N, CA, C and O of each residue as an XYZ file, in Angstrom:
728
protein
N     120.100    133.849    156.509
C     119.923    132.990    155.355
C     118.560    133.260    154.709
O     117.596    133.602    155.394
N     118.493    133.102    153.383
C     117.279    133.392    152.632
C     116.107    132.535    153.096
O     115.002    133.043    153.289
N     116.346    131.230    153.277
C     115.268    130.327    153.664
C     114.753    130.628    155.062
O     113.564    130.470    155.336
N     115.653    131.065    155.954
C     115.224    131.410    157.311
C     114.251    132.572    157.270
O     113.253    132.574    157.992
N     114.530    133.556    156.437
C     113.666    134.725    156.338
C     112.289    134.323    155.822
O     111.269    134.799    156.320
N     112.265    133.457    154.836
C     110.994    133.025    154.256
C     110.158    132.271    155.278
O     108.945    132.466    155.352
N     110.782    131.429    156.051
C     110.037    130.676    157.066
C     109.517    131.617    158.129
O     108.395    131.446    158.607
N     110.304    132.603    158.507
C     109.846    133.577    159.499
C     108.645    134.340    158.976
O     107.731    134.646    159.742
N     108.625    134.655    157.685
C     107.474    135.363    157.126
C     106.224    134.511    157.215
O     105.140    135.037    157.469
N     106.350    133.189    157.008
C     105.187    132.317    157.115
C     104.723    132.193    158.563
O     103.521    132.164    158.825
N     105.650    132.119    159.494
C     105.270    131.943    160.897
C     104.826    133.253    161.529
O     103.925    133.246    162.369
N     105.432    134.382    161.151
C     105.067    135.692    161.674
C     104.758    136.600    160.497
O     105.624    137.369    160.079
N     103.546    136.535    159.947
C     103.240    137.342    158.766
C     103.248    138.818    159.083
O     103.059    139.216    160.233
N     103.469    139.642    158.051
C     103.430    141.089    158.265
C     102.053    141.516    158.769
O     101.072    140.785    158.640
N     102.006    142.692    159.334
C     100.783    143.139    159.994
C      99.660    143.440    159.012
O      98.490    143.395    159.394
N      99.980    143.746    157.759
C      98.925    144.083    156.808
C      98.251    142.853    156.205
O      97.292    143.003    155.448
N      98.716    141.650    156.512
C      98.123    140.426    156.001
C      97.254    139.825    157.090
O      97.648    139.782    158.256
N      96.086    139.367    156.713
C      95.136    138.794    157.662
C      95.605    137.408    158.088
O      95.910    136.582    157.228
N      95.671    137.127    159.383
C      96.131    135.837    159.897
C      95.198    134.704    159.505
O      95.656    133.578    159.312
N      93.924    134.965    159.383
C      92.969    133.897    159.092
C      93.076    133.418    157.639
O      92.791    132.254    157.357
N      93.484    134.299    156.712
C      93.572    133.905    155.303
C      94.869    133.170    154.991
O      94.968    132.538    153.939
N      95.861    133.232    155.868
C      97.137    132.569    155.637
C      97.057    131.123    156.107
O      96.498    130.832    157.165
N      97.620    130.222    155.311
C      97.677    128.825    155.733
C      98.956    128.605    156.527
O      99.986    129.219    156.250
N      98.879    127.746    157.488
C     100.022    127.449    158.361
C     100.839    126.322    157.751
O     100.279    125.391    157.172
N     102.149    126.399    157.875
C     103.028    125.349    157.381
C     102.954    124.149    158.313
O     102.823    124.312    159.526
N     103.036    122.950    157.758
C     102.941    121.749    158.603
C     104.246    121.424    159.336
O     104.327    120.399    160.013
N     105.263    122.274    159.213
C     106.537    122.021    159.888
C     107.048    123.329    160.464
O     106.639    124.419    160.065
N     107.929    123.183    161.388
C     108.484    124.353    162.056
C     109.839    124.735    161.499
O     110.402    124.025    160.666
N     110.368    125.876    161.969
C     111.644    126.393    161.494
C     112.783    125.457    161.847
O     113.717    125.293    161.063
N     112.718    124.849    163.005
C     113.792    123.947    163.437
C     113.895    122.731    162.524
O     114.996    122.281    162.207
N     112.744    122.197    162.099
C     112.751    121.016    161.230
C     113.371    121.338    159.865
O     114.098    120.520    159.302
N     113.082    122.528    159.338
C     113.652    122.924    158.047
C     115.149    123.118    158.175
O     115.903    122.699    157.297
N     115.595    123.747    159.253
C     117.027    123.951    159.455
C     117.758    122.629    159.568
O     118.872    122.490    159.064
N     117.148    121.663    160.219
C     117.767    120.335    160.341
C     117.923    119.706    158.954
O     118.944    119.084    158.661
N     116.903    119.873    158.104
C     116.980    119.310    156.746
C     118.125    119.935    155.952
O     118.878    119.222    155.289
N     118.262    121.257    156.013
C     119.336    121.924    155.275
C     120.702    121.576    155.844
O     121.664    121.424    155.092
N     120.797    121.450    157.160
C     122.074    121.069    157.757
C     122.468    119.668    157.331
O     123.644    119.404    157.078
N     121.495    118.761    157.247
C     121.821    117.392    156.838
C     122.228    117.352    155.365
O     123.044    116.516    154.978
N     121.664    118.257    154.524
C     122.062    118.337    153.113
C     123.515    118.763    152.970
O     124.229    118.245    152.112
N     123.956    119.693    153.792
C     125.336    120.157    153.720
C     126.307    119.051    154.104
O     127.406    118.975    153.555
N     125.911    118.189    155.044
C     126.781    117.076    155.437
C     126.822    116.000    154.357
O     127.823    115.297    154.219
N     125.726    115.865    153.582
C     125.648    114.804    152.573
C     126.183    115.230    151.209
O     126.121    114.445    150.262
N     126.705    116.444    151.081
C     127.185    116.905    149.777
C     128.403    116.127    149.300
O     128.582    115.988    148.090
N     129.207    115.636    150.144
C     130.385    114.867    149.771
C     130.255    113.438    150.275
O     131.049    113.006    151.111
N     129.280    112.708    149.788
C     129.154    111.329    150.270
C     130.246    110.464    149.656
O     130.767    110.779    148.585
N     130.576    109.427    150.302
C     131.589    108.509    149.779
C     130.944    107.612    148.732
O     129.813    107.154    148.900
N     131.677    107.367    147.648
C     131.160    106.558    146.561
C     131.443    105.105    146.877
O     132.573    104.707    147.160
N     130.374    104.329    146.819
C     130.535    102.899    147.084
C     130.948    102.207    145.796
O     130.448    102.554    144.726
N     131.836    101.251    145.876
C     132.232    100.527    144.667
C     131.065     99.698    144.135
O     130.171     99.289    144.876
N     131.110     99.464    142.806
C     130.060     98.686    142.150
C     130.182     97.244    142.603
O     131.211     96.602    142.393
N     129.130     96.743    143.222
C     129.226     95.410    143.805
C     128.477     94.365    142.997
O     128.700     93.170    143.188
N     127.599     94.783    142.103
C     126.834     93.801    141.325
C     127.630     93.338    140.111
O     128.595     93.981    139.697
N     127.203     92.205    139.549
C     127.829     91.694    138.336
C     127.475     92.613    137.164
O     126.385     93.184    137.130
N     128.384     92.754    136.215
C     128.053     93.567    135.044
C     126.951     92.899    134.214
O     126.721     91.695    134.321
N     126.282     93.697    133.394
C     125.200     93.187    132.558
C     125.801     92.304    131.472
O     126.731     92.696    130.768
N     125.245     91.105    131.356
C     125.755     90.170    130.354
C     125.088     90.365    128.996
O     125.731     90.200    127.960
N     123.826     90.709    128.996
C     123.135     90.913    127.719
C     122.058     91.973    127.895
O     121.593     92.254    128.999
N     121.691     92.536    126.778
C     120.694     93.590    126.780
C     119.708     93.287    125.660
O     120.111     93.021    124.528
N     118.425     93.327    125.973
C     117.399     93.028    124.981
C     116.961     94.345    124.334
O     116.411     95.233    124.985
N     117.225     94.433    123.029
C     116.807     95.617    122.275
C     116.013     95.154    121.057
O     116.511     94.360    120.259
N     114.779     95.645    120.906
C     113.974     95.207    119.754
C     114.614     95.544    118.411
O     114.411     94.823    117.434
N     115.380     96.625    118.350
C     115.989     97.002    117.073
C     117.097     96.039    116.658
O     117.437     95.962    115.478
N     117.660     95.307    117.609
C     118.710     94.345    117.289
C     118.166     92.945    117.062
O     118.931     92.001    116.867
N     116.861     92.810    117.088
C     116.239     91.508    116.911
C     116.462     91.041    115.474
O     116.090     91.734    114.527
N     117.066     89.874    115.316
C     117.376     89.365    113.979
C     116.153     88.739    113.316
O     116.142     88.553    112.100
N     115.144     88.416    114.078
C     113.933     87.819    113.525
C     113.086     88.920    112.884
O     112.667     89.856    113.564
N     112.842     88.812    111.615
C     112.086     89.816    110.874
C     110.625     89.392    110.791
O     110.308     88.205    110.719
N     109.740     90.392    110.803
C     108.326     90.110    110.600
C     108.102     89.799    109.128
O     108.531     90.557    108.258
N     107.445     88.711    108.854
C     107.197     88.284    107.487
C     105.906     88.941    107.009
O     104.867     88.845    107.663
N     105.984     89.602    105.873
C     104.812     90.241    105.292
C     104.141     89.235    104.374
O     104.768     88.674    103.477
N     102.850     89.017    104.615
C     102.124     88.073    103.775
C     101.894     88.687    102.408
O     101.535     89.858    102.289
N     102.102     87.889    101.391
C     101.857     88.356    100.037
C     100.372     88.209     99.738
O      99.736     87.214    100.087
N      99.849     89.223     99.087
C      98.450     89.235     98.722
C      98.297     88.570     97.362
O      99.161     88.709     96.495
N      97.211     87.857     97.179
C      96.998     87.186     95.901
C      96.555     88.169     94.813
O      96.598     87.847     93.626
N      96.128     89.367     95.223
C      95.701     90.377     94.259
C      96.918     91.190     93.822
O      97.684     91.671     94.656
N      97.087     91.336     92.526
C      98.203     92.107     91.987
C      97.660     93.453     91.522
O      96.752     93.518     90.693
N      98.225     94.518     92.065
C      97.797     95.863     91.693
C      98.741     96.424     90.638
O      99.958     96.256     90.718
N      98.164     97.087     89.659
C      98.945     97.692     88.587
C      98.702     99.192     88.585
O      97.600     99.654     88.881
N      99.719     99.932     88.257
C      99.574    101.370     88.076
C      99.137    101.589     86.631
O      99.960    101.658     85.719
N      97.813    101.697     86.444
C      97.275    101.765     85.089
C      97.680    103.040     84.364
O      97.829    103.046     83.142
N      97.856    104.119     85.118
C      98.274    105.364     84.471
C      99.678    105.223     83.886
O      99.987    105.785     82.836
N     100.521    104.461     84.585
C     101.877    104.257     84.079
C     101.874    103.259     82.917
O     102.620    103.428     81.952
N     101.033    102.216     83.006
C     100.990    101.216     81.948
C     100.334    101.752     80.672
O     100.769    101.442     79.563
N      99.278    102.563     80.846
C      98.534    103.086     79.695
C      98.372    104.597     79.835
O      97.295    105.063     80.206
N      99.419    105.376     79.544
C      99.311    106.829     79.730
C      98.321    107.488     78.773
O      97.759    108.535     79.097
N      98.097    106.897     77.605
C      97.158    107.455     76.623
C      96.004    106.483     76.395
O      95.698    106.129     75.257
N      95.378    106.061     77.467
C      94.304    105.072     77.367
C      93.101    105.653     76.637
O      92.803    106.843     76.740
N      92.415    104.784     75.896
C      91.200    105.210     75.209
C      90.102    105.420     76.236
O      89.954    104.645     77.181
N      89.339    106.480     76.031
C      88.239    106.787     76.938
C      86.954    106.658     76.145
O      86.809    107.254     75.077
N      86.049    105.901     76.654
C      84.785    105.708     75.970
C      84.003    107.015     75.954
O      83.837    107.659     76.990
N      83.527    107.402     74.784
C      82.770    108.644     74.673
C      81.334    108.359     74.239
O      80.793    109.048     73.374
N      80.726    107.354     74.834
C      79.361    106.966     74.477
C      78.379    108.068     74.864
O      77.462    108.378     74.103
N      78.567    108.660     76.042
C      77.615    109.643     76.551
C      77.978    111.081     76.217
O      77.271    111.987     76.657
N      79.015    111.334     75.480
C      79.380    112.711     75.176
C      80.759    112.802     74.576
O      81.304    111.821     74.069
N      81.312    113.985     74.641
C      82.614    114.253     74.049
C      83.710    114.191     75.104
O      83.476    114.424     76.289
N      84.901    113.873     74.640
C      86.092    113.977     75.465
C      86.752    115.296     75.096
O      86.966    115.587     73.920
N      87.075    116.096     76.116
C      87.704    117.395     75.873
C      89.152    117.323     76.332
O      89.430    117.035     77.496
N      90.067    117.587     75.414
C      91.500    117.575     75.721
C      91.990    119.008     75.854
O      91.526    119.909     75.155
N      92.936    119.199     76.767
C      93.621    120.495     76.878
C      95.041    120.300     76.380
O      95.688    119.300     76.688
N      95.512    121.256     75.616
C      96.867    121.124     75.069
C      97.553    122.478     75.074
O      96.927    123.518     74.871
N      98.851    122.436     75.311
C      99.694    123.621     75.218
C     100.663    123.347     74.074
O     101.592    122.553     74.218
N     100.451    123.991     72.962
C     101.234    123.711     71.762
C     102.575    124.435     71.834
O     102.628    125.656     71.984
N     103.663    123.664     71.725
C     105.009    124.221     71.827
C     105.731    124.281     70.483
O     106.733    124.981     70.341
N     105.219    123.547     69.502
C     105.870    123.523     68.195
C     105.046    122.731     67.199
O     103.898    122.373     67.462
N     105.655    122.461     66.044
C     104.958    121.743     64.969
C     104.623    120.300     65.323
O     103.625    119.765     64.840
N     105.430    119.669     66.149
C     105.219    118.253     66.448
C     103.907    117.989     67.179
O     103.333    116.910     67.031
N     103.426    118.938     67.957
C     102.189    118.734     68.702
C     100.943    118.761     67.842
O      99.877    118.342     68.293
N     101.052    119.242     66.616
C      99.898    119.336     65.719
C      99.347    117.950     65.403
O      98.135    117.782     65.271
N     100.220    116.963     65.281
C      99.783    115.619     64.904
C      98.932    114.978     66.001
O      98.032    114.191     65.707
N      99.208    115.306     67.249
C      98.361    114.808     68.332
C      96.971    115.448     68.248
O      95.966    114.789     68.514
N      96.916    116.715     67.885
C      95.621    117.383     67.695
C      94.838    116.731     66.556
O      93.616    116.607     66.631
N      95.541    116.315     65.502
C      94.885    115.612     64.398
C      94.283    114.297     64.885
O      93.150    113.963     64.537
N      95.034    113.558     65.683
C      94.538    112.284     66.214
C      93.276    112.492     67.046
O      92.298    111.761     66.890
N      93.300    113.482     67.923
C      92.135    113.733     68.778
C      90.915    114.122     67.945
O      89.809    113.646     68.202
N      91.111    114.974     66.963
C      89.985    115.407     66.125
C      89.430    114.240     65.311
O      88.214    114.120     65.161
N      90.299    113.381     64.785
C      89.822    112.235     64.001
C      89.152    111.184     64.887
O      88.348    110.392     64.396
N      89.473    111.164     66.188
C      88.782    110.274     67.131
C      87.438    110.844     67.574
O      86.682    110.170     68.275
N      87.134    112.075     67.175
C      85.868    112.698     67.551
C      85.948    113.466     68.855
O      84.919    113.744     69.471
N      87.156    113.814     69.288
C      87.340    114.531     70.552
C      87.500    116.026     70.306
O      87.930    116.454     69.235
N      87.146    116.809     71.320
C      87.294    118.265     71.278
C      88.634    118.624     71.903
O      89.069    117.974     72.854
N      89.291    119.654     71.377
C      90.579    120.088     71.923
C      90.556    121.585     72.179
O      90.099    122.365     71.343
N      91.050    121.974     73.340
C      91.276    123.376     73.662
C      92.785    123.553     73.632
O      93.499    122.951     74.434
N      93.274    124.376     72.712
C      94.711    124.490     72.464
C      95.192    125.881     72.861
O      94.630    126.891     72.437
N      96.236    125.917     73.678
C      96.845    127.184     74.093
C      98.087    127.418     73.235
O      98.976    126.569     73.169
N      98.139    128.570     72.585
C      99.240    128.895     71.671
C     100.173    129.966     72.220
O     100.991    130.500     71.470
N     100.077    130.293     73.498
C     100.830    131.435     74.043
C     102.345    131.275     73.918
O     103.059    132.274     73.828
N     102.845    130.047     73.909
C     104.294    129.834     73.840
C     104.866    130.026     72.438
O     106.074    130.205     72.283
N     104.012    129.989     71.419
C     104.532    130.132     70.051
C     103.995    131.376     69.344
O     104.236    131.539     68.148
N     103.289    132.243     70.030
C     102.746    133.451     69.394
C     103.841    134.391     68.908
O     103.638    135.109     67.929
N     104.973    134.403     69.554
C     106.070    135.293     69.165
C     106.787    134.804     67.903
O     107.466    135.587     67.239
N     106.645    133.536     67.568
C     107.322    132.958     66.405
C     106.337    132.898     65.237
O     105.598    131.924     65.094
N     106.328    133.922     64.420
C     105.334    134.053     63.345
C     105.411    132.928     62.318
O     104.379    132.433     61.864
N     106.609    132.525     61.953
C     106.765    131.499     60.918
C     106.185    130.157     61.378
O     105.461    129.496     60.633
N     106.508    129.768     62.603
C     105.996    128.496     63.133
C     104.487    128.582     63.332
O     103.769    127.626     63.036
N     104.004    129.703     63.823
C     102.568    129.880     64.044
C     101.801    129.782     62.724
O     100.741    129.158     62.675
N     102.314    130.380     61.671
C     101.652    130.303     60.358
C     101.612    128.877     59.826
O     100.608    128.459     59.249
N     102.697    128.123     60.015
C     102.720    126.722     59.567
C     101.696    125.891     60.337
O     101.003    125.054     59.760
N     101.609    126.133     61.651
C     100.657    125.376     62.473
C      99.222    125.685     62.044
O      98.418    124.768     61.878
N      98.900    126.947     61.865
C      97.548    127.333     61.456
C      97.220    126.759     60.073
O      96.098    126.311     59.837
N      98.188    126.773     59.169
C      97.967    126.215     57.828
C      97.681    124.718     57.900
O      96.760    124.232     57.243
N      98.463    123.982     58.694
C      98.250    122.534     58.826
C      96.904    122.240     59.476
O      96.191    121.331     59.050
N      96.552    123.014     60.518
C      95.254    122.811     61.170
C      94.109    123.080     60.192
O      93.150    122.310     60.140
N      94.199    124.153     59.425
C      93.154    124.464     58.436
C      93.035    123.365     57.381
O      91.929    122.954     57.030
N      94.178    122.890     56.875
C      94.158    121.852     55.839
C      93.502    120.572     56.341
O      92.664    119.992     55.649
N      93.874    120.128     57.535
C      93.358    118.843     57.995
C      91.986    118.970     58.658
O      91.054    118.260     58.279
N      91.847    119.858     59.637
C      90.612    119.921     60.420
C      89.444    120.415     59.559
O      88.375    119.804     59.560
N      89.638    121.500     58.835
C      88.527    122.092     58.081
C      88.356    121.417     56.715
O      87.248    121.011     56.365
N      89.438    121.295     55.943
C      89.321    120.771     54.570
C      89.102    119.265     54.532
O      88.163    118.794     53.889
N      89.949    118.510     55.206
C      89.878    117.050     55.116
C      88.813    116.449     56.037
O      88.080    115.549     55.627
N      88.723    116.932     57.258
C      87.871    116.294     58.270
C      86.480    116.930     58.365
O      85.573    116.338     58.950
N      86.305    118.117     57.802
C      85.060    118.885     57.913
C      84.748    119.264     59.360
O      83.582    119.339     59.749
N      85.787    119.500     60.150
C      85.607    119.980     61.520
C      85.655    121.494     61.551
O      85.585    122.143     60.507
N      85.774    122.060     62.741
C      85.807    123.515     62.877
C      86.927    123.938     63.811
O      87.320    123.201     64.715
N      87.433    125.148     63.571
C      88.419    125.769     64.462
C      87.843    127.115     64.881
O      87.562    127.964     64.035
N      87.668    127.312     66.182
C      87.123    128.556     66.719
C      88.163    129.223     67.602
O      88.919    128.555     68.307
N      88.192    130.545     67.557
C      89.119    131.283     68.422
C      88.392    131.603     69.724
O      87.389    132.317     69.722
N      88.910    131.065     70.851
C      88.294    131.302     72.158
C      88.790    132.589     72.794
O      88.015    133.327     73.402
N      90.074    132.855     72.653
C      90.670    134.073     73.214
C      91.858    134.449     72.337
O      92.030    133.895     71.252
N      92.670    135.381     72.799
C      93.833    135.792     72.013
C      94.866    134.685     71.888
O      95.653    134.672     70.942
N      94.869    133.761     72.833
C      95.894    132.712     72.823
C      95.322    131.304     72.678
O      96.091    130.350     72.567
N      94.002    131.143     72.675
C      93.425    129.790     72.674
C      92.522    129.544     71.468
O      91.796    130.422     71.002
N      92.608    128.292     70.983
C      91.745    127.818     69.905
C      90.916    126.649     70.408
O      91.340    125.904     71.292
N      89.722    126.495     69.830
C      88.866    125.349     70.111
C      88.758    124.555     68.818
O      88.295    125.066     67.798
N      89.193    123.296     68.873
C      89.144    122.437     67.687
C      87.992    121.462     67.878
O      87.973    120.673     68.823
N      87.025    121.535     66.953
C      85.827    120.699     67.036
C      85.868    119.627     65.955
O      86.239    119.914     64.817
N      85.491    118.393     66.296
C      85.427    117.324     65.296
C      84.190    117.518     64.402
O      83.368    118.391     64.679
N      84.051    116.726     63.351
C      82.909    116.897     62.446
C      81.553    116.649     63.115
O      80.538    117.170     62.652
N      81.524    115.879     64.171
C      80.254    115.567     64.833
C      79.783    116.679     65.763
O      78.735    116.547     66.394
N      80.535    117.771     65.859
C      80.207    118.869     66.771
C      80.313    120.178     66.000
O      81.289    120.407     65.286
N      79.306    121.038     66.145
C      79.307    122.309     65.421
C      79.268    123.464     66.406
O      78.558    123.416     67.410
N      80.037    124.503     66.108
C      80.018    125.713     66.917
C      78.965    126.670     66.395
O      78.679    126.695     65.198
N      78.384    127.460     67.295
C      77.342    128.417     66.897
C      77.739    129.810     67.336
O      78.261    129.995     68.436
N      77.496    130.786     66.484
C      77.778    132.176     66.829
C      76.618    132.750     67.628
O      75.469    132.330     67.487
N      76.952    133.731     68.478
C      75.923    134.464     69.194
C      75.508    133.870     70.516
O      74.596    134.396     71.155
N      76.135    132.795     70.957
C      75.738    132.168     72.220
C      76.498    132.706     73.418
O      76.232    132.289     74.545
N      77.438    133.624     73.208
C      78.243    134.103     74.332
C      77.420    134.907     75.335
O      77.806    135.015     76.498
N      76.280    135.477     74.900
C      75.444    136.258     75.813
C      74.292    135.450     76.401
O      73.534    135.970     77.220
N      74.147    134.203     76.004
C      73.038    133.379     76.479
C      73.348    132.789     77.849
O      74.500    132.523     78.193
N      72.284    132.596     78.616
C      72.416    131.933     79.923
C      71.944    130.496     79.752
O      70.829    130.246     79.293
N      72.796    129.562     80.125
C      72.445    128.153     80.000
C      72.057    127.624     81.368
O      72.830    127.715     82.321
N      70.869    127.076     81.459
C      70.389    126.496     82.715
C      70.276    124.999     82.518
O      69.573    124.532     81.622
N      70.961    124.261     83.345
C      70.888    122.800     83.256
C      70.334    122.254     84.531
O      70.188    121.039     84.670
């Protein structure tokens, strides 16, 4: 048997292993054999009938009908971004800069509102550059209102972006090579 061989190796180690470095088992071969023999006899134990009373009830917290009551807070929180998506921002200490991606003629009127409020707008025109007719109408409307009526400025930042400045802000040429230290 496999277990008999293993026990013999522990009790009679091979000659190349030092006897002093090996630990001795606290039981003998006979005791192990008795344990295995008793296991073979107990493999088919007789099943005793259930003698206790069946369970009448089971306590499960998930089945508890009593709910924890959440105290209501006297402070009412509002989602201000949802209530006021276009809230006015005080510009006492400087300018408000808006970013916009212009998709058509309808967005021009929002740019007019921002410029008349004294805000700066950075407008991306990449989505309408392929449509020459719409692009020309947008540029014409921006020129008429921003430059002619409002006395603001329109500067080209890149191939696809414009900077719309209100009358209270002026753009200067030649500053692209300057280093600004603040």
